C-alpha positions as a Markdown table, in Angstrom:
| # | Residue | x | y | z |
|---|---|---|---|---|
| 1 | Met | -94.9 | 74.3 | -10.5 |
| 2 | Pro | -91.8 | 72.3 | -9.7 |
| 3 | Arg | -91.9 | 68.5 | -9.7 |
| 4 | Gln | -92.0 | 66.9 | -6.2 |
| 5 | Phe | -90.8 | 63.5 | -7.1 |
| 6 | Pro | -87.7 | 62.8 | -9.2 |
| 7 | Lys | -88.4 | 61.1 | -12.5 |
| 8 | Leu | -87.0 | 57.6 | -12.4 |
| 9 | Asn | -85.6 | 55.8 | -15.3 |
| 10 | Ile | -87.1 | 52.3 | -15.9 |
| 11 | Ser | -83.7 | 50.7 | -16.1 |
| 12 | Glu | -82.8 | 52.0 | -12.6 |
| 13 | Val | -86.0 | 50.5 | -11.1 |
| 14 | Asp | -85.3 | 47.2 | -13.0 |
| 15 | Glu | -81.8 | 47.1 | -11.6 |
| 16 | Gln | -83.1 | 47.7 | -8.0 |
| 17 | Val | -85.7 | 45.0 | -8.3 |
| 18 | Arg | -83.1 | 42.6 | -9.7 |
| 19 | Leu | -80.7 | 43.3 | -6.8 |
| 20 | Leu | -83.6 | 42.8 | -4.3 |
| 21 | Ala | -84.6 | 39.6 | -5.9 |
| 22 | Glu | -81.1 | 38.3 | -5.8 |
| 23 | Lys | -80.8 | 39.1 | -2.1 |
| 24 | Val | -84.1 | 37.3 | -1.3 |
| 25 | Phe | -83.1 | 34.3 | -3.4 |
| 26 | Ala | -79.7 | 34.1 | -1.6 |
| 27 | Lys | -81.4 | 34.3 | 1.8 |
| 28 | Val | -83.9 | 31.5 | 0.9 |
| 29 | Leu | -81.0 | 29.3 | -0.2 |
| 30 | Arg | -79.2 | 29.8 | 3.1 |
| 31 | Glu | -82.4 | 29.1 | 5.1 |
| 32 | Glu | -83.0 | 25.9 | 3.2 |
| 33 | Asp | -79.7 | 24.6 | 4.6 |
| 34 | Ser | -80.7 | 25.4 | 8.2 |
| 35 | Lys | -83.7 | 23.5 | 9.2 |
| 36 | Asp | -84.6 | 25.6 | 12.3 |
| 37 | Ala | -84.9 | 28.9 | 10.5 |
| 38 | Leu | -88.4 | 30.3 | 10.9 |
| 39 | Ser | -90.1 | 33.0 | 9.0 |
| 40 | Leu | -92.0 | 35.8 | 10.7 |
| 41 | Phe | -95.1 | 34.6 | 9.0 |
| 42 | Thr | -94.8 | 30.9 | 9.5 |
| 43 | Val | -98.1 | 29.6 | 10.8 |
| 44 | Pro | -98.6 | 26.0 | 11.8 |
| 45 | Glu | -100.9 | 24.2 | 9.5 |
| 46 | Asp | -103.0 | 22.7 | 12.3 |
| 47 | Cys | -105.6 | 24.7 | 14.0 |
| 48 | Pro | -106.4 | 23.6 | 17.5 |
| 49 | Ile | -110.0 | 24.8 | 17.4 |
| 50 | Gly | -110.6 | 23.1 | 14.1 |
| 51 | Gln | -109.0 | 19.9 | 15.3 |
| 52 | Lys | -111.2 | 20.0 | 18.4 |
| 53 | Glu | -114.3 | 20.5 | 16.4 |
| 54 | Ala | -113.4 | 17.8 | 14.0 |
| 55 | Lys | -112.8 | 15.4 | 16.9 |
| 56 | Glu | -116.1 | 16.3 | 18.5 |
| 57 | Arg | -118.0 | 15.8 | 15.2 |
| 58 | Glu | -116.3 | 12.4 | 14.8 |
| 59 | Leu | -117.3 | 11.4 | 18.4 |
| 60 | Gln | -120.9 | 12.6 | 17.9 |
| 61 | Lys | -121.1 | 10.5 | 14.7 |
| 62 | Glu | -119.6 | 7.5 | 16.5 |
| 63 | Leu | -122.1 | 7.9 | 19.4 |
| 64 | Ala | -125.0 | 8.2 | 17.0 |
| 65 | Glu | -124.0 | 5.0 | 15.2 |
| 66 | Gln | -123.6 | 3.2 | 18.5 |
| 67 | Lys | -127.0 | 4.5 | 19.7 |
| 68 | Ser | -128.7 | 3.4 | 16.5 |
| 69 | Val | -127.2 | -0.1 | 16.8 |
| 70 | Glu | -128.2 | -0.3 | 20.5 |
| 71 | Thr | -131.7 | 0.9 | 19.6 |
| 72 | Ala | -132.0 | -1.8 | 16.9 |
| 73 | Lys | -130.9 | -4.5 | 19.3 |
| 74 | Arg | -133.3 | -3.3 | 22.0 |
| 75 | Lys | -136.2 | -3.3 | 19.5 |
| 76 | Lys | -135.3 | -6.8 | 18.4 |
| 77 | Ser | -135.0 | -8.1 | 22.0 |
| 78 | Phe | -138.3 | -6.4 | 22.9 |
| 79 | Lys | -140.0 | -8.0 | 19.9 |
| 80 | Met | -138.6 | -11.4 | 21.0 |
| 81 | Ile | -139.8 | -11.0 | 24.6 |
| 82 | Arg | -143.2 | -9.8 | 23.4 |
| 83 | Ser | -143.6 | -12.7 | 21.1 |
| 84 | Gln | -142.6 | -15.1 | 23.8 |
| 85 | Ser | -145.0 | -13.6 | 26.3 |
| 86 | Leu | -147.9 | -13.7 | 23.8 |
| 87 | Ser | -147.2 | -17.3 | 23.0 |
| 88 | Leu | -147.4 | -18.1 | 26.7 |
| 89 | Gln | -150.6 | -16.2 | 27.1 |
| 90 | Met | -152.4 | -18.0 | 24.3 |
| 91 | Pro | -154.0 | -21.4 | 25.1 |
| 92 | Pro | -152.6 | -24.3 | 23.3 |
| 93 | Gln | -154.2 | -25.1 | 20.0 |
| 94 | Gln | -157.0 | -27.7 | 20.4 |
| 95 | Asp | -159.3 | -29.2 | 17.9 |
| 96 | Trp | -162.5 | -27.4 | 18.5 |
| 97 | Lys | -165.3 | -29.8 | 17.4 |
| 98 | Gly | -168.0 | -27.8 | 19.1 |
| 99 | Pro | -169.2 | -27.0 | 22.5 |
| 100 | Pro | -167.8 | -29.3 | 25.2 |
| 101 | Ala | -169.9 | -32.3 | 26.0 |
| 102 | Ala | -171.8 | -32.1 | 29.2 |
| 103 | Ser | -170.1 | -34.3 | 31.8 |
| 104 | Pro | -172.2 | -36.0 | 34.5 |
| 105 | Ala | -170.5 | -33.9 | 37.2 |
| 106 | Met | -171.5 | -30.8 | 35.5 |
| 107 | Ser | -175.1 | -31.7 | 34.6 |
| 108 | Pro | -177.8 | -30.3 | 36.7 |
| 109 | Thr | -179.3 | -32.7 | 39.2 |
| 110 | Thr | -182.8 | -33.8 | 38.6 |
| 111 | Pro | -185.1 | -34.4 | 41.5 |
């Protein structure tokens, strides 16, 4: 059975790889000099969807912090208002010595 592919000598392959590497290296050096040279596979680092999601997470976090601060302030003001209203409802502290003495106006009239 005849051979379908020619037998390659390792030195020939090495020489072809070396020539190809030199071409690539020379091309890269030329492109470094020109700033606007773009590769076919150049992809911008930023991802618009990722940036949007990160911004939304940051906003949600900020809103949660603001909400917790507002809730704490509301609770504090509610406690203050409640304590003030309770203090207004309670009668002033008096010295309780016993039942109030019967006053002549309140005593029952005797016939």
